[in-house]
C-alpha positions in Angstrom: 0.0 0.0 0.0 1.5 3.3 -1.1 0.5 6.3 1.1 1.7 9.9 0.9 2.6 12.6 3.3 0.2 14.9 1.3 -1.5 15.2 -2.0 0.6 15.4 -5.2 3.7 13.7 -3.8 3.8 11.2 -6.6 1.9 8.2 -5.2 0.3 7.4 -8.6 3.6 7.3 -10.4 5.2 5.2 -7.7 2.3 2.7 -7.9 2.7 2.5 -11.7 6.4 2.0 -11.4 6.0 -0.8 -8.9 3.4 -2.5 -11.1 5.7 -2.6 -14.1 8.7 -3.6 -12.0 6.8 -6.6 -10.5 5.3 -7.6 -13.9 8.8 -7.7 -15.3 9.7 -10.1 -12.5 6.9 -12.4 -13.4 4.5 -11.4 -10.6 0.8 -11.1 -11.5 -0.4 -7.8 -10.1 -3.1 -5.2 -10.3 -3.5 -1.6 -9.2 -6.2 -0.5 -6.8 -7.5 2.8 -5.3 -10.6 2.5 -3.3 -11.6 6.2 -3.5 -10.4 8.8 -5.9 -11.4 12.4 -6.2 -10.6 13.7 -9.7 -12.2 15.3 -12.8 -9.7 13.5 -15.0 -11.2 10.1 -15.8 -11.1 7.3 -18.3 -13.7 5.1 -19.9 -13.0 1.3 -19.9 -13.8 -1.1 -22.7 -16.9 -2.0 -20.8 -18.0 1.6 -20.6 -17.1 2.1 -17.0 -15.7 5.4 -15.7 -12.6 5.3 -13.4 -9.9 7.7 -12.4 -7.3 8.2 -15.1 -4.5 7.4 -12.7 -5.8 3.9 -12.2 -6.1 3.4 -16.0 -2.5 4.5 -16.3 -1.5 2.1 -13.6 -3.4 -0.8 -15.3 -1.4 -0.1 -18.5 1.8 -0.2 -16.4 0.7 -3.6 -15.1 0.0 -4.7 -18.7 -3.8 -5.0 -17.9 -6.9 -3.6 -19.4 -8.4 -1.0 -17.0 -11.6 -2.1 -15.1 -14.0 -0.6 -12.6 -12.8 -2.7 -9.7 -9.4 -0.9 -9.9 -11.2 2.3 -8.7 -14.6 1.4 -7.4 -15.4 4.9 -6.0 -14.7 8.1 -8.0 -15.7 11.5 -6.7 -16.2 14.2 -9.3 -16.7 17.6 -7.7 -19.6 19.5 -9.2 -20.0 22.5 -6.9 -18.4 23.9 -3.8 -19.9 21.3 -1.4 -21.2 18.5 -3.6 -19.8 15.8 -5.9 -21.1 13.2 -8.2 -20.3 9.7 -6.9 -19.3 7.2 -9.6 -19.7 3.7 -8.1 -18.2 0.7 -9.9 -17.9 2.7 -13.0 -21.4 4.2 -13.2 -23.0 7.4 -11.7 -24.6 6.6 -8.3 -25.8 9.9 -7.1 -24.8 13.5 -6.4 -24.1 14.1 -2.7 -23.1 16.9 -0.3 -20.0 16.1 1.7 -22.0 15.7 4.9 -24.2 13.1 3.3 -21.3 11.3 1.7 -19.7 10.7 5.1 -22.8 8.9 6.2 -22.2 6.4 3.4 -18.6 5.5 4.2 -19.4 2.1 5.8 -21.4 1.0 2.8 -18.7 2.3 0.4 -15.9 0.7 2.2 -17.7 -2.6 1.9 -18.0 -2.1 -1.8 -14.4 -1.1 -2.1 -13.3 -4.2 -0.2 -15.4 -6.4 -2.5 -13.6 -4.9 -5.5 -10.2 -5.4 -3.8 -10.9 -9.1 -3.1 -12.2 -9.7 -6.6 -8.9 -8.3 -8.0 -6.8 -10.3 -5.6 -8.7 -13.5 -6.7 -8.1 -12.7 -10.3 -4.6 -11.3 -10.2 -3.0 -12.5 -7.0 -1.4 -9.3 -5.8 -2.4 -5.7 -5.5 -0.5 -2.4 -5.3 -2.9 0.0 -3.5 -2.7 3.8 -3.7 -4.0 5.9 -0.9 -5.5 9.4 -1.3 -4.1 12.7 -0.1 -2.2 12.7 3.1 -2.2 9.6 5.3 -2.2 11.5 8.6 -5.5 13.4 8.3 -6.3 12.8 12.0 -9.8 14.4 11.8 -10.8 11.9 9.1 -9.6 8.7 10.6 -13.1 7.4 11.4 -14.2 7.8 7.8 -11.0 7.6 5.8 -11.8 4.7 3.4 -8.9 5.5 1.1 -6.1 5.3 3.8 -6.5 4.3 7.4 -9.8 2.3 7.4 -8.7 0.6 4.2 -5.3 -0.2 5.7 -7.0 -1.8 8.7 -9.0 -4.0 6.4 -6.1 -5.0 4.1 -3.2 -5.1 6.6 -0.8 -4.7 3.7 2.8 -3.4 4.2 2.8 0.4 3.7 5.3 2.5 1.7 5.3 6.2 2.5 6.1 8.7 -0.2 7.2 12.3 0.6 7.8 15.2 -1.7 11.1 16.9 -0.9 10.5 19.7 -3.5 7.8 21.1 -1.2 10.4 21.5 1.6 10.1 20.3 5.1 10.6 16.6 4.2 11.8 15.7 7.7 8.6 17.2 9.2 6.5 15.5 6.5 7.8 12.0 7.2 8.3 12.2 11.0 5.0 14.0 11.5 3.0 11.6 9.4 4.5 8.5 11.0 4.0 10.0 14.5 0.4 10.7 13.8 -0.5 7.3 12.3 -2.7 5.2 14.6 -0.8 2.7 16.8 -2.1 -0.3 14.8 -1.2 1.2 11.5 2.3 2.6 12.2 4.0 -0.8 12.4 2.8 -1.6 8.9 5.1 1.0 7.4 8.1 -0.8 5.8 9.9 2.2 4.3 10.0 5.7 2.9 10.6 7.0 -0.6 11.7 10.6 -1.0 10.4 11.9 -4.3 11.2 14.9 -6.6 14.8 15.6 -5.4 16.5 18.3 -7.5 20.2 18.0 -7.9 22.6 15.1 -7.0 20.8 12.6 -4.6 24.2 11.9 -3.1 24.0 15.3 -1.5 21.1 14.0 0.6 23.0 11.0 2.0 23.2 12.6 5.4 19.5 13.4 5.2 18.7 9.8 4.5 20.5 8.7 7.7 18.8 11.4 9.7 15.4 10.3 8.5 16.1 6.7 9.3 17.4 7.5 12.8 14.4 9.7 13.5 11.7 7.5 12.2 13.1 4.0 12.6 12.2 2.9 9.1 14.5 2.6 6.1 14.5 5.1 3.2 14.2 2.8 0.2 15.1 5.4 -2.3 15.5 9.0 -3.3 13.9 9.8 -6.7 15.4 12.6 -8.7 12.9 15.1 -10.2 12.3 13.6 -13.6 9.1 14.2 -15.7 7.6 11.3 -17.6 5.0 11.5 -20.3 2.2 10.2 -18.1 -1.3 11.6 -17.9 -2.0 14.1 -15.1 -4.2 12.8 -12.3 -6.0 16.0 -11.2 -6.1 19.8 -11.3 -3.1 20.2 -9.0 -1.0 19.2 -12.0 -1.9 22.2 -14.0 0.4 24.5 -12.0 3.3 22.2 -12.9 2.8 22.3 -16.6 5.6 23.6 -18.8 4.8 23.2 -22.4 7.1 23.4 -25.4 7.6 27.1 -26.5 6.7 26.5 -30.1 5.9 29.1 -32.8 2.1 28.7 -32.4 0.2 29.4 -29.2 -2.8 27.4 -28.1 -5.0 28.9 -25.4 -7.0 26.4 -23.3 -9.7 28.0 -21.1 -9.0 27.0 -17.5 -12.6 26.4 -16.4 -13.3 26.3 -12.7 -14.5 22.7 -13.0 -12.1 21.7 -15.8 -12.1 17.9 -16.5 -10.0 15.6 -18.6 -7.4 18.2 -19.5 -5.1 15.3 -20.2 -6.8 15.6 -23.7 -4.2 18.3 -24.5 -1.0 16.9 -23.1 0.3 15.7 -26.5 -0.2 19.2 -27.9 1.9 20.6 -25.0 4.9 18.8 -26.4 4.7 20.5 -29.8 3.2 24.0 -29.2 3.0 26.7 -26.6 0.0 25.7 -24.6 -1.3 28.1 -22.0 -4.2 27.5 -19.5 -6.0 30.8 -19.4 -8.5 31.5 -16.6 -11.9 33.2 -17.3 -11.2 36.9 -17.7 -7.7 36.3 -18.9 -6.2 37.8 -22.0 -6.8 35.7 -25.2 -4.9 38.0 -27.5 -2.0 36.3 -29.3 -3.6 32.9 -29.3 -3.5 31.1 -32.7 -6.2 28.6 -31.5 -8.6 28.5 -28.5 -9.9 25.3 -26.9 -12.8 25.1 -24.4 -12.2 21.8 -22.6 -14.5 19.5 -20.7 -16.1 20.5 -17.4 -18.1 18.8 -14.6 -20.4 21.8 -14.4 -21.2 23.1 -17.9 -23.8 25.7 -16.9 -21.9 27.2 -14.0 -18.7 27.5 -16.0 -20.5 28.9 -19.0 -22.0 31.6 -16.7 -18.5 32.5 -15.6 -17.3 32.9 -19.2 -20.2 35.2 -19.8 -19.7 37.4 -16.7 -15.9 37.5 -17.0 -15.8 38.8 -20.5 -14.2 35.6 -21.9 -17.4 34.9 -23.9 -17.0 38.2 -25.8 -13.3 37.6 -26.2 -14.0 34.2 -27.8 -16.5 35.8 -30.2 -14.0 38.4 -31.2 -11.4 35.8 -31.7 -13.8 34.0 -34.0 -14.3 37.1 -36.0 -10.5 37.3 -36.5 -10.4 33.8 -37.9 -9.0 32.1 -34.8 -10.0 28.4 -34.7 -12.2 27.6 -31.7 -12.6 24.0 -30.6 -15.0 22.7 -27.9 -14.5 19.3 -26.3 -17.4 17.7 -24.4 -18.6 20.5 -22.0 -16.8 22.9 -24.2 -18.8 21.7 -27.2 -22.0 22.2 -25.1 -20.9 25.8 -24.4 -20.5 26.5 -28.1 -24.2 25.7 -28.5 -26.8 28.4 -29.2 -29.0 27.3 -26.3 -28.6 25.0 -23.3 -31.7 23.6 -21.6 -31.4 22.1 -18.1 -34.1 20.1 -16.3 -32.2 20.5 -13.1 -29.5 17.8 -13.7 -26.5 20.0 -14.4 -27.6 23.1 -12.5 -30.8 25.0 -11.8 -33.7 24.2 -14.1 -33.8 26.7 -16.9 -32.9 27.8 -20.4 -29.5 29.3 -20.9 -27.9 31.1 -23.8 -24.7 29.5 -25.0 -21.8 31.1 -26.9 -23.8 30.7 -30.1 -20.7 29.9 -32.2 -22.6 26.7 -33.4 -26.3 26.3 -34.0 -26.6 23.3 -31.7 -29.0 22.9 -28.8 -27.9 21.0 -25.7 -30.4 19.4 -23.3 -29.7 18.0 -19.8 -32.5 15.6 -19.1 -32.5 12.3 -17.2 -29.7 11.6 -14.7 -27.8 9.5 -17.2 -24.2 9.5 -18.3 -22.9 8.3 -21.6 -19.6 6.4 -21.2 -18.2 4.6 -24.3 -15.0 4.1 -26.3 -15.4 5.2 -29.9 -13.6 5.3 -33.3 -14.8 8.0 -35.7 -13.7 9.5 -39.0 -13.6 13.3 -39.2 -15.8 15.1 -41.7 -14.0 16.6 -44.8 -15.0 20.1 -43.8 -12.5 23.0 -43.5 -8.7 23.0 -43.2 -8.4 21.1 -39.9 -11.0 18.2 -39.9 -10.3 17.5 -43.6 -6.7 16.5 -42.6 -7.6 14.3 -39.7 -9.0 11.0 -40.9 -10.0 8.3 -38.4 -9.4 8.8 -34.7 -10.1 7.0 -31.4 -11.3 8.3 -28.1 -14.1 8.1 -25.6 -17.3 9.8 -24.6 -18.1 10.6 -21.0 -20.9 13.2 -20.5 -24.3 14.1 -19.2 -26.7 15.7 -21.7 -27.3 15.4 -25.4 -26.7 17.9 -28.2 -28.8 18.4 -31.3 -26.5 20.0 -34.0 -29.3 21.7 -35.9 -28.3 22.9 -39.4 -24.6 22.6 -38.8 -22.6 19.7 -40.4 -21.4 16.9 -38.2 -17.7 17.2 -37.2 -17.3 13.4 -37.1 -19.5 10.5 -38.3 -22.9 11.6 -37.0 -21.3 13.3 -34.0 -20.3 16.8 -33.1 -20.9 19.9 -35.2 -18.7 22.2 -37.4 -19.1 25.6 -38.8 -19.3 26.0 -42.6 -15.7 27.2 -42.8 -14.5 24.5 -40.5 -12.8 26.8 -38.0 -15.2 26.2 -35.2 -16.1 22.7 -34.2 -17.3 20.8 -31.2 -17.2 17.1 -30.3 -17.9 14.8 -27.3 -14.7 12.9 -28.2 -12.3 13.0 -25.3 -8.8 11.9 -26.2 -9.1 13.5 -29.7 -5.6 15.1 -29.4 -4.0 11.9 -28.1 -4.2 10.8 -31.7 -1.1 11.9 -33.7 -3.4 12.4 -36.8 -5.5 15.0 -34.9 -2.4 16.7 -33.5 -0.9 16.9 -37.0 -4.2 18.1 -38.5 -4.4 21.0 -36.1 -0.7 22.0 -35.9 0.0 21.7 -39.6 -2.8 24.3 -40.2 -1.6 26.6 -37.5 2.0 26.4 -38.6 0.9 27.1 -42.2 -1.0 30.2 -41.1 2.2 31.4 -39.4 4.3 30.6 -42.4 6.5 28.2 -40.4 7.6 24.7 -41.6 5.9 21.9 -39.7 7.4 18.5 -39.0 4.6 16.0 -38.4 4.3 14.3 -35.1 5.3 10.7 -35.4 3.0 7.9 -34.4 3.6 6.7 -30.9 2.3 3.2 -31.7 4.5 0.7 -29.8 6.0 3.3 -27.4 5.8 2.4 -23.8 6.6 5.1 -21.2 6.3 2.6 -18.4 9.5 0.8 -19.4 11.5 4.0 -19.0 9.6 4.8 -15.7 10.4 1.3 -14.4 14.1 1.5 -15.4 14.4 4.9 -13.6 12.6 3.7 -10.5 14.6 0.5 -10.3 17.8 2.6 -10.5 16.9 4.7 -7.4 14.7 2.4 -5.3 15.4 -0.9 -3.6 13.2 -3.0 -5.8 14.6 -6.3 -4.4 13.3 -5.4 -1.0 9.9 -4.4 -2.3 9.6 -7.7 -4.3 9.9 -9.7 -1.1 6.4 -8.5 -0.1 4.8 -10.1 -3.1 4.1 -13.9 -3.4 
């Protein structure tokens, strides 16, 4: 079980690395996270929604992702409420006070998933959530302490030295763990060390003397091309400073911004908050959101809606993905599913009408061919991705952007689609960037297909170089 001293210390990546390292040793293994809170999600082959980190960990373990790997996914909708996705499907929207009344039931469901995975795969690598020593939550912490009591797995504690205070992080966390959990901790990994790890040799000894557990490795700060787990990662983003600039509207409830991480490697990609300056962007993208109506209202009140319309008048391509597609509509009609019941004006850059009716979410993997309309879609061909959304959109007189899906303006410079993962396809990246480069008068080298590339091999080699894998392997049958 991999726990952290806080959120964003690198637990997800460590789990992925352990999964691949054990698979390479011939150990059958599966990832597991009982409860995840994230707006970055993934749709399995079976149409189940799970956190994208668990999908990534499944790929590291050479497995197909499935709902049991993340049985509870919380998707924040408003300040004090979240949608609960249970075993891959929407269960209900709850306020946090109501959710805590469900923890006994949800822990049982999570343990059922863990046992099913154990029966099928033999071993698990379990990821905790947030910080392990949230003392005020111990009675309802089904991702860390209560789960640890049920599983009784050895615990690996991950700390982030980049944040500073690593001694306090580790010593404080271990000191605050309940007496029955503290003995389960078998070691510590210090993550995100900048500089020569040898310079921390004395620090390792001090940590071990203070805490009485071994430091199993010090991981240098090294980025890997893995999908971001949640919005905390946006602040860490450093895209390529290419000749074209793509602006992504950083919606308050932004979801699945992993859609654009391949673009970040080949263009200047900036996440611009509502009210931010859109001048100088060669393309604008409105991403997915967990609360379309609320985020649309913020675009309207902040002036970003007007700025988008002016950018359209200047010939800047504007693309909407999922909730962003819904915002491009002329009208949005909500029966009380997404927000308050009512009829809302959209940005009107497409003729579509979006309706939020029954409490139903569409989750499916898809393959579609882009329509031969305009200078971007006409270059795209066939792409793969997944849909994950509430609501349905009627395109009206606009042409479909893809086979019977989405909508595109007559000149092809505005289009919307429900297709998450669109720009994970090299064909889509090349279609967009080749047009933008041409408009700039700059030569463009097409992005090569990544078919066959496996970032988890490099991650495993890096992890094995800096962490005592032999010691970890002794804990697996």
